[in-house]
DOSE-513912 format. One record per residue (C-alpha): residue number from 1; x, y, z. Coordinates in nm, 3 decimals, padded with zeros to 5 digits. Each point is the difference from the previous one (the first is absolute). Last residue first. Layout:
SITE pos       x       y       z
SITE NUM       X       Y       Z
...
//
This chain:
SITE pos       x       y       z
SITE 616  09.663  10.803  11.336
SITE 615 -00.328 -00.185 -00.038
SITE 614 -00.090 -00.250 -00.273
SITE 613 -00.309 -00.200  00.098
SITE 612  00.105 -00.362  00.019
SITE 611  00.041 -00.284 -00.247
SITE 610  00.144 -00.325  00.139
SITE 609  00.373 -00.074 -00.034
SITE 608  00.002 -00.368 -00.085
SITE 607  00.233 -00.194  00.227
SITE 606  00.369 -00.047 -00.082
SITE 605  00.191 -00.243 -00.223
SITE 604 -00.069  00.068 -00.369
SITE 603 -00.291  00.245  00.036
SITE 602 -00.353 -00.117 -00.093
SITE 601 -00.236  00.281 -00.106
SITE 600  00.066  00.012 -00.375
SITE 599 -00.252  00.260 -00.122
SITE 598 -00.259 -00.164 -00.225
SITE 597 -00.041  00.062 -00.375
SITE 596 -00.221  00.246 -00.188
SITE 595 -00.112  00.063 -00.359
SITE 594 -00.004  00.318 -00.210
SITE 593 -00.052  00.017 -00.378
SITE 592  00.115  00.296 -00.206
SITE 591 -00.121 -00.202 -00.305
SITE 590  00.354 -00.126 -00.058
SITE 589  00.215  00.211  00.231
SITE 588 -00.056 -00.240  00.289
SITE 587 -00.021  00.138  00.353
SITE 586  00.057 -00.217  00.309
SITE 585 -00.113  00.145  00.335
SITE 584  00.112 -00.167  00.321
SITE 583 -00.248 -00.088  00.276
SITE 582 -00.112  00.109  00.347
SITE 581 -00.276  00.204 -00.164
SITE 580 -00.335 -00.144  00.104
SITE 579  00.024 -00.088  00.370
SITE 578  00.325  00.192  00.050
SITE 577 -00.171  00.334 -00.066
SITE 576  00.242  00.279  00.092
SITE 575 -00.210  00.315  00.043
SITE 574  00.167  00.118  00.323
SITE 573 -00.160 -00.303  00.168
SITE 572 -00.213 -00.197 -00.253
SITE 571 -00.269 -00.208  00.172
SITE 570 -00.007  00.110  00.367
SITE 569  00.091  00.363 -00.065
SITE 568  00.219  00.108  00.294
SITE 567  00.265  00.179 -00.210
SITE 566 -00.264  00.202 -00.184
SITE 565 -00.089 -00.080 -00.362
SITE 564  00.128  00.128 -00.336
SITE 563 -00.154 -00.172 -00.302
SITE 562 -00.108  00.298 -00.210
SITE 561  00.323  00.190  00.084
SITE 560  00.213 -00.265 -00.172
SITE 559  00.351 -00.065  00.139
SITE 558  00.207 -00.244 -00.204
SITE 557  00.347  00.051  00.155
SITE 556 -00.077 -00.244  00.280
SITE 555 -00.355 -00.134 -00.030
SITE 554 -00.322  00.197 -00.037
SITE 553 -00.283 -00.197 -00.166
SITE 552 -00.184 -00.052 -00.327
SITE 551  00.280 -00.133 -00.220
SITE 550 -00.144  00.015 -00.356
SITE 549  00.103  00.359 -00.082
SITE 548  00.356 -00.070  00.117
SITE 547  00.049 -00.304 -00.228
SITE 546 -00.129  00.200 -00.300
SITE 545  00.222  00.303  00.062
SITE 544  00.316 -00.190  00.081
SITE 543 -00.020 -00.257 -00.281
SITE 542 -00.089  00.272 -00.251
SITE 541  00.294  00.215  00.115
SITE 540  00.240 -00.295 -00.018
SITE 539 -00.111 -00.088 -00.354
SITE 538  00.031  00.364 -00.107
SITE 537  00.349  00.037  00.144
SITE 536  00.118 -00.296 -00.210
SITE 535 -00.132  00.148 -00.328
SITE 534  00.145  00.336  00.109
SITE 533  00.344 -00.162  00.030
SITE 532  00.008 -00.101 -00.368
SITE 531 -00.079  00.360 -00.103
SITE 530  00.269  00.127  00.240
SITE 529  00.259 -00.234 -00.150
SITE 528 -00.089  00.120 -00.352
SITE 527  00.031  00.365  00.113
SITE 526  00.336 -00.083  00.158
SITE 525  00.147 -00.078 -00.341
SITE 524  00.353 -00.091  00.102
SITE 523  00.097 -00.088 -00.358
SITE 522 -00.293 -00.120 -00.212
SITE 521 -00.154  00.313 -00.150
SITE 520 -00.375  00.004 -00.075
SITE 519 -00.082  00.316  00.199
SITE 518 -00.373  00.072 -00.038
SITE 517 -00.112 -00.315  00.179
SITE 516 -00.381  00.008  00.010
SITE 515 -00.194 -00.164  00.278
SITE 514 -00.330 -00.147 -00.121
SITE 513 -00.052 -00.295  00.234
SITE 512  00.066  00.216  00.307
SITE 511 -00.251  00.253 -00.136
SITE 510 -00.267 -00.271 -00.028
SITE 509  00.064 -00.108  00.357
SITE 508 -00.078  00.349  00.133
SITE 507 -00.365 -00.090  00.043
SITE 506  00.089 -00.288  00.232
SITE 505  00.190  00.235  00.234
SITE 504 -00.289  00.247  00.005
SITE 503 -00.269 -00.257  00.086
SITE 502  00.216 -00.158  00.269
SITE 501  00.076  00.345  00.148
SITE 500 -00.374  00.083  00.017
SITE 499 -00.055 -00.320  00.198
SITE 498  00.292  00.096  00.226
SITE 497 -00.130  00.352  00.067
SITE 496 -00.352 -00.127  00.072
SITE 495  00.129 -00.267  00.237
SITE 494  00.200  00.259  00.189
SITE 493  00.377  00.002  00.052
SITE 492  00.231  00.163  00.251
SITE 491  00.375 -00.017 -00.064
SITE 490 -00.057  00.018 -00.379
SITE 489 -00.154 -00.233 -00.262
SITE 488 -00.231  00.224 -00.205
SITE 487  00.183  00.331 -00.043
SITE 486  00.358 -00.128 -00.006
SITE 485 -00.095 -00.301 -00.214
SITE 484 -00.184  00.211 -00.258
SITE 483  00.280  00.257 -00.011
SITE 482  00.267 -00.267 -00.050
SITE 481 -00.191 -00.167 -00.285
SITE 480 -00.045  00.339 -00.170
SITE 479  00.372  00.072  00.046
SITE 478  00.087 -00.331 -00.170
SITE 477 -00.228  00.090 -00.293
SITE 476  00.179  00.336 -00.030
SITE 475  00.341 -00.165  00.019
SITE 474 -00.089 -00.260 -00.264
SITE 473 -00.128  00.258 -00.254
SITE 472 -00.320 -00.113 -00.170
SITE 471 -00.069 -00.110 -00.356
SITE 470  00.134  00.047 -00.351
SITE 469  00.241 -00.158 -00.247
SITE 468  00.089 -00.315  00.194
SITE 467  00.238 -00.239 -00.178
SITE 466  00.262 -00.017  00.275
SITE 465 -00.258 -00.019  00.279
SITE 464 -00.197 -00.283 -00.163
SITE 463  00.326 -00.163 -00.103
SITE 462  00.112 -00.022  00.364
SITE 461 -00.320 -00.165  00.120
SITE 460 -00.004 -00.232 -00.307
SITE 459  00.360 -00.100  00.072
SITE 458 -00.100 -00.094  00.355
SITE 457 -00.287 -00.222 -00.114
SITE 456  00.187 -00.160 -00.290
SITE 455  00.326 -00.073  00.180
SITE 454 -00.074 -00.355  00.108
SITE 453 -00.130 -00.098 -00.347
SITE 452  00.285 -00.245 -00.061
SITE 451 -00.103 -00.168  00.329
SITE 450  00.313 -00.044  00.206
SITE 449  00.168 -00.338  00.038
SITE 448  00.019 -00.099  00.368
SITE 447  00.336  00.062  00.158
SITE 446  00.179 -00.292  00.161
SITE 445  00.072  00.013  00.371
SITE 444 -00.226 -00.284  00.122
SITE 443 -00.055  00.043  00.373
SITE 442  00.157 -00.122  00.329
SITE 441  00.266  00.263  00.068
SITE 440 -00.208  00.270 -00.163
SITE 439 -00.279 -00.050  00.254
SITE 438  00.234  00.061  00.295
SITE 437  00.163  00.295 -00.176
SITE 436 -00.340  00.151 -00.086
SITE 435 -00.113 -00.037  00.363
SITE 434  00.320  00.168  00.125
SITE 433 -00.039  00.296 -00.237
SITE 432 -00.368  00.042  00.090
SITE 431  00.084 -00.004  00.373
SITE 430  00.288  00.250 -00.043
SITE 429 -00.213  00.249 -00.192
SITE 428 -00.278 -00.078  00.250
SITE 427  00.204  00.099  00.305
SITE 426  00.202  00.275 -00.174
SITE 425 -00.287  00.191 -00.158
SITE 424 -00.257 -00.057  00.280
SITE 423  00.249  00.142  00.253
SITE 422  00.051  00.311 -00.212
SITE 421 -00.380  00.039  00.001
SITE 420 -00.048 -00.092  00.367
SITE 419  00.190  00.309  00.117
SITE 418 -00.329  00.201  00.034
SITE 417 -00.305 -00.216  00.066
SITE 416 -00.210 -00.086 -00.304
SITE 415 -00.379  00.042 -00.009
SITE 414 -00.283 -00.218 -00.136
SITE 413  00.195 -00.325 -00.008
SITE 412  00.372  00.069  00.031
SITE 411  00.136 -00.355  00.006
SITE 410 -00.206 -00.127 -00.294
SITE 409  00.189 -00.159 -00.211
SITE 408 -00.100  00.288 -00.228
SITE 407  00.274  00.060 -00.257
SITE 406  00.091  00.321 -00.188
SITE 405  00.143  00.142  00.322
SITE 404  00.262 -00.270  00.041
SITE 403 -00.015 -00.344 -00.160
SITE 402 -00.174 -00.179 -00.289
SITE 401  00.078 -00.349 -00.131
SITE 400 -00.091 -00.172 -00.328
SITE 399  00.119 -00.330 -00.148
SITE 398 -00.317 -00.193  00.071
SITE 397 -00.300  00.208  00.103
SITE 396 -00.087 -00.166  00.333
SITE 395 -00.354 -00.109  00.078
SITE 394 -00.257  00.120  00.249
SITE 393 -00.288 -00.144  00.198
SITE 392 -00.201  00.225  00.233
SITE 391 -00.199  00.182 -00.266
SITE 390 -00.253  00.162  00.232
SITE 389 -00.382 -00.033  00.003
SITE 388 -00.006 -00.056  00.378
SITE 387 -00.086 -00.372 -00.037
SITE 386  00.302 -00.044 -00.230
SITE 385  00.027  00.108 -00.364
SITE 384  00.073 -00.184 -00.324
SITE 383  00.278 -00.253 -00.071
SITE 382 -00.004  00.109 -00.365
SITE 381  00.101  00.353  00.093
SITE 380  00.320 -00.116  00.166
SITE 379  00.104  00.336  00.135
SITE 378  00.339  00.137 -00.111
SITE 377  00.339 -00.040  00.165
SITE 376  00.324  00.174 -00.100
SITE 375  00.287 -00.172  00.180
SITE 374  00.181  00.235  00.243
SITE 373  00.078 -00.285  00.240
SITE 372 -00.246  00.142  00.257
SITE 371 -00.285 -00.031 -00.251
SITE 370 -00.078  00.256 -00.271
SITE 369 -00.278  00.228 -00.128
SITE 368  00.119  00.282 -00.232
SITE 367 -00.063  00.334  00.172
SITE 366 -00.168  00.161  00.299
SITE 365  00.155  00.209  00.278
SITE 364  00.112  00.269 -00.244
SITE 363  00.208  00.267  00.169
SITE 362  00.042  00.376  00.018
SITE 361 -00.291  00.223 -00.084
SITE 360  00.049  00.331  00.187
SITE 359 -00.133  00.118  00.339
SITE 358  00.103  00.365  00.038
SITE 357  00.311  00.171  00.142
SITE 356  00.124  00.356  00.072
SITE 355  00.345  00.004  00.173
SITE 354  00.052  00.144  00.349
SITE 353  00.260  00.270  00.061
SITE 352  00.363  00.043  00.120
SITE 351  00.176 -00.338 -00.040
SITE 350 -00.251 -00.085 -00.272
SITE 349  00.135  00.278 -00.228
SITE 348 -00.291  00.033 -00.245
SITE 347 -00.011  00.076 -00.372
SITE 346 -00.248 -00.290 -00.038
SITE 345  00.156 -00.197 -00.285
SITE 344  00.372  00.074  00.030
SITE 343  00.021  00.090  00.371
SITE 342 -00.241 -00.270  00.117
SITE 341  00.175 -00.254 -00.225
SITE 340  00.347  00.091  00.133
SITE 339 -00.098 -00.012  00.370
SITE 338 -00.194 -00.324 -00.060
SITE 337  00.311 -00.142 -00.167
SITE 336  00.214  00.079  00.310
SITE 335 -00.244 -00.162  00.247
SITE 334  00.199 -00.186  00.267
SITE 333  00.329  00.192  00.028
SITE 332 -00.107  00.332 -00.147
SITE 331 -00.321 -00.001  00.206
SITE 330  00.184 -00.100  00.320
SITE 329  00.255  00.281 -00.037
SITE 328 -00.251  00.274 -00.089
SITE 327 -00.230 -00.061  00.298
SITE 326 -00.291 -00.239  00.050
SITE 325 -00.226  00.285  00.118
SITE 324 -00.021  00.143 -00.356
SITE 323 -00.159 -00.317 -00.132
SITE 322 -00.355  00.130 -00.060
SITE 321 -00.220 -00.152 -00.269
SITE 320 -00.258  00.244 -00.134
SITE 319 -00.352 -00.078 -00.125
SITE 318 -00.138  00.109 -00.339
SITE 317 -00.300  00.161 -00.173
SITE 316 -00.084  00.299  00.221
SITE 315  00.003  00.224 -00.306
SITE 314  00.244  00.258  00.141
SITE 313  00.201 -00.273  00.174
SITE 312 -00.096 -00.252  00.265
SITE 311 -00.303 -00.230  00.038
SITE 310 -00.234  00.033  00.300
SITE 309 -00.317  00.057 -00.202
SITE 308 -00.186 -00.324  00.068
SITE 307  00.098 -00.146 -00.339
SITE 306  00.371  00.066  00.070
SITE 305 -00.014 -00.172  00.341
SITE 304 -00.194 -00.291 -00.153
SITE 303  00.261 -00.042 -00.277
SITE 302  00.271 -00.016  00.264
SITE 301 -00.194 -00.266  00.195
SITE 300 -00.064 -00.194 -00.322
SITE 299  00.372 -00.004 -00.082
SITE 298  00.092 -00.100  00.360
SITE 297 -00.243 -00.295 -00.009
SITE 296  00.111 -00.130 -00.340
SITE 295  00.363  00.039  00.105
SITE 294 -00.010 -00.206  00.318
SITE 293  00.030  00.199  00.329
SITE 292  00.341  00.152  00.064
SITE 291 -00.114  00.361  00.046
SITE 290 -00.198 -00.103  00.312
SITE 289  00.072 -00.371  00.083
SITE 288 -00.197 -00.012  00.326
SITE 287 -00.254  00.289 -00.022
SITE 286 -00.071 -00.050 -00.373
SITE 285 -00.257  00.257 -00.124
SITE 284  00.033  00.272  00.265
SITE 283  00.378 -00.044  00.042
SITE 282  00.025  00.033 -00.379
SITE 281 -00.086  00.371  00.038
SITE 280  00.338  00.134  00.112
SITE 279 -00.155  00.349  00.009
SITE 278  00.187  00.289 -00.165
SITE 277 -00.333  00.176 -00.058
SITE 276  00.033 -00.051 -00.377
SITE 275  00.033 -00.376  00.047
SITE 274  00.310 -00.188  00.120
SITE 273  00.168 -00.331 -00.086
SITE 272  00.296 -00.072  00.229
SITE 271  00.352 -00.123 -00.084
SITE 270  00.153 -00.236  00.263
SITE 269  00.256 -00.221 -00.177
SITE 268 -00.274 -00.243 -00.107
SITE 267 -00.201  00.302 -00.115
SITE 266  00.281  00.088 -00.241
SITE 265  00.050 -00.374 -00.071
SITE 264 -00.344  00.013 -00.162
SITE 263  00.202  00.125 -00.294
SITE 262 -00.064  00.321 -00.187
SITE 261 -00.118 -00.096 -00.346
SITE 260 -00.021  00.241 -00.293
SITE 259 -00.359  00.099 -00.078
SITE 258  00.098  00.346 -00.123
SITE 257 -00.286  00.229  00.106
SITE 256  00.021 -00.098  00.368
SITE 255  00.305 -00.223  00.062
SITE 254 -00.139 -00.355  00.048
SITE 253 -00.050 -00.089  00.364
SITE 252 -00.305 -00.214  00.076
SITE 251  00.078 -00.269 -00.258
SITE 250 -00.324 -00.093 -00.177
SITE 249 -00.016 -00.374 -00.042
SITE 248 -00.196 -00.160 -00.278
SITE 247 -00.246 -00.283  00.064
SITE 246 -00.262 -00.043 -00.273
SITE 245  00.244 -00.220 -00.195
SITE 244 -00.059 -00.297  00.230
SITE 243  00.123 -00.261 -00.252
SITE 242  00.065  00.029 -00.373
SITE 241 -00.114 -00.278 -00.235
SITE 240  00.226 -00.187 -00.248
SITE 239 -00.119 -00.023 -00.364
SITE 238  00.343  00.051 -00.160
SITE 237 -00.090  00.361 -00.083
SITE 236 -00.072  00.048  00.373
SITE 235  00.342 -00.132  00.098
SITE 234  00.180  00.232 -00.245
SITE 233 -00.201  00.300  00.122
SITE 232  00.078 -00.089  00.362
SITE 231  00.371 -00.028 -00.082
SITE 230 -00.005  00.343 -00.168
SITE 229 -00.178  00.172  00.291
SITE 228  00.109  00.352 -00.089
SITE 227  00.256  00.074  00.268
SITE 226  00.268  00.148 -00.233
SITE 225 -00.112  00.356  00.081
SITE 224  00.116 -00.054  00.358
SITE 223 -00.260 -00.039  00.274
SITE 222 -00.084  00.253  00.274
SITE 221 -00.324  00.069 -00.186
SITE 220 -00.244  00.282 -00.071
SITE 219 -00.175 -00.062 -00.333
SITE 218 -00.067 -00.369  00.062
SITE 217  00.056 -00.287 -00.247
SITE 216  00.370  00.080  00.049
SITE 215 -00.005 -00.212  00.316
SITE 214  00.040 -00.319 -00.202
SITE 213  00.229 -00.210  00.215
SITE 212  00.313 -00.203 -00.056
SITE 211  00.104 -00.201 -00.306
SITE 210  00.123 -00.317  00.167
SITE 209 -00.158 -00.253 -00.237
SITE 208  00.202 -00.324  00.003
SITE 207  00.017 -00.230 -00.302
SITE 206  00.113 -00.361  00.019
SITE 205  00.050 -00.251 -00.284
SITE 204  00.174  00.280 -00.191
SITE 203 -00.022  00.166 -00.341
SITE 202  00.074  00.368 -00.036
SITE 201 -00.135  00.097 -00.342
SITE 200  00.141  00.321 -00.140
SITE 199 -00.143  00.331 -00.123
SITE 198  00.179  00.289 -00.168
SITE 197 -00.062  00.368  00.090
SITE 196  00.377  00.056 -00.002
SITE 195  00.077  00.153  00.342
SITE 194 -00.336 -00.089  00.152
SITE 193  00.060 -00.373 -00.052
SITE 192 -00.345 -00.160 -00.009
SITE 191 -00.100 -00.322  00.174
SITE 190 -00.189 -00.322 -00.069
SITE 189 -00.013 -00.219  00.307
SITE 188  00.071 -00.356  00.119
SITE 187 -00.161 -00.343 -00.023
SITE 186 -00.322  00.039  00.201
SITE 185 -00.234 -00.300  00.019
SITE 184 -00.364  00.034 -00.116
SITE 183  00.009 -00.346 -00.160
SITE 182 -00.010  00.151 -00.351
SITE 181  00.312  00.207  00.077
SITE 180  00.029  00.346  00.158
SITE 179  00.283  00.242 -00.074
SITE 178 -00.049  00.301  00.229
SITE 177 -00.032  00.343 -00.158
SITE 176  00.173  00.337 -00.026
SITE 175  00.319 -00.002  00.208
SITE 174  00.177  00.335 -00.011
SITE 173  00.378  00.015 -00.046
SITE 172  00.208  00.281  00.138
SITE 171  00.263 -00.230  00.154
SITE 170  00.022 -00.368 -00.090
SITE 169  00.193 -00.133  00.299
SITE 168  00.178 -00.336 -00.002
SITE 167  00.063 -00.130  00.354
SITE 166  00.366 -00.096  00.043
SITE 165  00.054 -00.062  00.373
SITE 164  00.196  00.322  00.071
SITE 163 -00.239  00.206 -00.208
SITE 162 -00.291 -00.142  00.202
SITE 161  00.178  00.079  00.329
SITE 160  00.062  00.360 -00.108
SITE 159 -00.361  00.043 -00.109
SITE 158 -00.130 -00.142  00.329
SITE 157  00.202  00.241  00.216
SITE 156 -00.074  00.297 -00.224
SITE 155 -00.372 -00.073  00.010
SITE 154 -00.010 -00.046  00.378
SITE 153  00.192  00.322  00.070
SITE 152 -00.243  00.201 -00.211
SITE 151 -00.298 -00.171  00.163
SITE 150  00.139  00.094  00.345
SITE 149  00.071  00.364 -00.083
SITE 148 -00.148  00.166  00.310
SITE 147  00.305 -00.084  00.217
SITE 146  00.061 -00.370 -00.087
SITE 145 -00.280 -00.132  00.215
SITE 144 -00.123 -00.321  00.157
SITE 143 -00.361  00.087  00.088
SITE 142 -00.114 -00.183  00.315
SITE 141  00.003  00.265  00.277
SITE 140 -00.309 -00.088  00.211
SITE 139 -00.318  00.200  00.063
SITE 138 -00.206 -00.105  00.304
SITE 137 -00.269 -00.251  00.105
SITE 136 -00.103 -00.113 -00.348
SITE 135  00.068 -00.369  00.031
SITE 134  00.281  00.006  00.257
SITE 133  00.227  00.227 -00.206
SITE 132 -00.115  00.220 -00.283
SITE 131  00.039  00.085 -00.366
SITE 130 -00.298  00.191 -00.144
SITE 129  00.205  00.293 -00.129
SITE 128  00.374 -00.025  00.042
SITE 127  00.246  00.010  00.292
SITE 126  00.373  00.013 -00.082
SITE 125  00.265 -00.277 -00.007
SITE 124  00.381  00.031  00.001
SITE 123  00.183 -00.323 -00.093
SITE 122  00.233 -00.123  00.277
SITE 121  00.350  00.143  00.042
SITE 120 -00.027  00.070  00.376
SITE 119 -00.032  00.377 -00.061
SITE 118 -00.293 -00.062 -00.229
SITE 117  00.053 -00.029 -00.372
SITE 116 -00.154  00.131 -00.322
SITE 115 -00.022 -00.271 -00.265
SITE 114  00.260 -00.005 -00.280
SITE 113 -00.099 -00.314 -00.195
SITE 112  00.317 -00.208 -00.022
SITE 111 -00.127 -00.337 -00.118
SITE 110  00.020 -00.115  00.365
SITE 109 -00.246  00.276  00.097
SITE 108 -00.232 -00.109 -00.279
SITE 107  00.006 -00.357  00.133
SITE 106 -00.064  00.135  00.352
SITE 105 -00.309  00.181 -00.135
SITE 104 -00.119 -00.316 -00.179
SITE 103  00.027 -00.209  00.320
SITE 102 -00.170  00.259  00.224
SITE 101 -00.300  00.015 -00.239
SITE 100 -00.055 -00.372 -00.060
SITE  99 -00.246 -00.040  00.287
SITE  98 -00.187  00.319 -00.098
SITE  97 -00.029 -00.102 -00.366
SITE  96 -00.107 -00.359  00.070
SITE  95 -00.258  00.111  00.257
SITE  94 -00.146  00.251 -00.245
SITE  93 -00.018 -00.262 -00.278
SITE  92 -00.186 -00.248  00.223
SITE  91 -00.222  00.282  00.131
SITE  90 -00.136  00.112 -00.335
SITE  89 -00.066  00.375  00.040
SITE  88 -00.362  00.122  00.009
SITE  87 -00.001  00.039  00.381
SITE  86  00.016  00.379 -00.006
SITE  85  00.344 -00.040 -00.165
SITE  84  00.146  00.199  00.292
SITE  83 -00.151 -00.255  00.240
SITE  82  00.162 -00.289 -00.186
SITE  81  00.329  00.193 -00.024
SITE  80 -00.005  00.101  00.368
SITE  79 -00.076 -00.360  00.110
SITE  78  00.286 -00.144 -00.208
SITE  77  00.244  00.266  00.126
SITE  76 -00.099 -00.083  00.359
SITE  75  00.052 -00.374 -00.070
SITE  74  00.334  00.085 -00.169
SITE  73  00.159  00.112  00.325
SITE  72  00.090  00.327  00.176
SITE  71  00.179  00.127  00.310
SITE  70  00.141  00.354 -00.039
SITE  69  00.267  00.162 -00.219
SITE  68  00.161 -00.303 -00.169
SITE  67 -00.316 -00.215  00.011
SITE  66  00.073 -00.155 -00.338
SITE  65 -00.370 -00.010 -00.089
SITE  64  00.044  00.097 -00.365
SITE  63 -00.143  00.286 -00.207
SITE  62  00.208  00.162 -00.273
SITE  61  00.064  00.373  00.024
SITE  60 -00.109  00.360 -00.053
SITE  59  00.090  00.105 -00.352
SITE  58 -00.139 -00.208 -00.280
SITE  57  00.068  00.212 -00.311
SITE  56  00.276 -00.228 -00.131
SITE  55 -00.256 -00.283 -00.019
SITE  54 -00.129  00.199 -00.298
SITE  53  00.273 -00.140 -00.225
SITE  52  00.285  00.246 -00.057
SITE  51  00.260 -00.246  00.134
SITE  50 -00.105 -00.247 -00.270
SITE  49  00.050  00.242 -00.295
SITE  48 -00.347  00.060 -00.139
SITE  47 -00.261 -00.206 -00.185
SITE  46  00.151 -00.326  00.135
SITE  45  00.042 -00.349 -00.140
SITE  44  00.195 -00.237  00.226
SITE  43  00.140 -00.308 -00.175
SITE  42  00.108 -00.308  00.196
SITE  41  00.212 -00.308 -00.073
SITE  40 -00.035 -00.220  00.307
SITE  39  00.288 -00.111  00.224
SITE  38 -00.171  00.017  00.339
SITE  37  00.169  00.334  00.080
SITE  36 -00.146  00.120 -00.330
SITE  35 -00.351 -00.090  00.120
SITE  34  00.014  00.156  00.349
SITE  33  00.153  00.317 -00.143
SITE  32 -00.272  00.017 -00.267
SITE  31 -00.269 -00.020  00.269
SITE  30  00.154  00.280  00.209
SITE  29  00.050  00.202 -00.319
SITE  28 -00.365 -00.027 -00.106
SITE  27 -00.130  00.070  00.353
SITE  26  00.208  00.314  00.058
SITE  25 -00.029  00.150 -00.349
SITE  24  00.118 -00.141 -00.333
SITE  23 -00.334 -00.087 -00.159
SITE  22 -00.101 -00.282 -00.232
SITE  21  00.197 -00.308  00.101
SITE  20  00.091 -00.266 -00.256
SITE  19  00.099 -00.347  00.117
SITE  18  00.203 -00.286 -00.145
SITE  17  00.080  00.222 -00.297
SITE  16 -00.025 -00.012 -00.378
SITE  15 -00.001  00.309 -00.221
SITE  14 -00.208 -00.007 -00.318
SITE  13  00.091  00.268 -00.254
SITE  12 -00.278  00.100 -00.240
SITE  11  00.109 -00.093 -00.353
SITE  10 -00.345 -00.136 -00.085
SITE   9  00.009 -00.232  00.301
SITE   8  00.328 -00.118  00.149
SITE   7 -00.074 -00.304  00.215
SITE   6  00.344 -00.151 -00.020
SITE   5  00.035 -00.244  00.285
SITE   4  00.155  00.029  00.343
SITE   3  00.047 -00.267  00.269
SITE   2 -00.093  00.142  00.342
SITE   1  00.286  00.050  00.243
//
């Protein structure tokens, strides 16, 4: 354990830990478990009770090539993930994740996670979009499922194990800023207790950001209201760039009008997407995988059907998902939450009628750049660029890790396959924890004295809100951000739309700077929290809009009508331009500057998976 010292500054409590983790979801709790098992003193800060983290909303399963239902191996999973990423994923990280997948699933099973079972006692697996056997030949069941509540089961399992091992949870706290010293190293976080409105310094030689996604930058989202990109905002304010923020996944099946997620597990169990004529239209777009093609492809196919006048409903603005043929018993056994959600949010009994669905923003493929150990890595600007104009050399930010959806390792590239999100959480949560333990064993454990001015920046942010007498309402500014993003960075983009979006998002900056807090109370002041969240949302929205406008191609979830090409185009098939755009975007908040770094093309043990035209 690190040796403590009194760093109390101006009566602000300073709490000393070996590691502080911001976020109590799947990745945060998997990392904390690894650390406490290794004897470290760990604090987990979380905005909501841990089991209410957004991981709870993951329904369908966790991907692993167990081969319990039909033959499978990690090489197929590796290929599917690279192909799903539209070749933007880093192949060393993808190989690591797919190789580790069976191991982390069996670890969860041994912790007591209640997976569904086959008759022989093995873990039940269902098919999921983009997962195949024999390198795309046919769909394969790879999603290890706990009914359609897999994320829920995962959170409860990890929370119980963390309690058992003595992790210290700080519930309903919001982290505000990273503590950065003169060397650029990170020495903990400054956080606010929502119950009292007081701030504290959490000092630690290691800080892990596990704050989840930022889907609330869009108007229609499957994400919880807590998903406001807090970790990304903290990173940006510490001068760290954000990677590949132009890539946002639209989930094909959000409940029309409500946005609530209906798992891909529905289609894994045999649900069919139909247009107004009752046609199972995915057969036309993806003859092999049909309804289980990757999410970016299915979302665009649905959008195409609606645009061409084959949408359902009085306004022709949605598609329906039909599960009636599965039967009441199978639905209640495998998809009980889907039954409840469809009833509560769509007023539909899925055992008797199809449910209206539309593509809805779901997942952030970009985030804080990291290596496979979870260490935050930034480009070495002084080293300059290589012959392709890319910043190939990077350096580690000492003391800082990022894992889960807020991180970009990058295993998802331009489009994530279903089930790989839960896998990402536990694989890299575990990997980061193990790396920290290994480093901790051979490092100096004494805390560095904090700069007496460490609180100035954060205190100034809070004082500005507290002392405001006029300005803009946080919710209204947040809604403006969401409308801009929805209108200018949707399923199909055009260069004109994106350029206009950049202009609009930059114009709103003044309003973000002039948010007025009408309610000055301290105890559970949710208006203050919302005002702090909008500052984070704005950084994420800028990163997304600017990065998207500069990527002049179609790749994965970033589909731009201006750059669409036919499948047999000799230079850029289907609009994906590997000659000019096989590279990662890095956006810096300072000056809204964008630079690029290469995609890591060398896997750990297998051959490079060469880019191909994506067909399904």
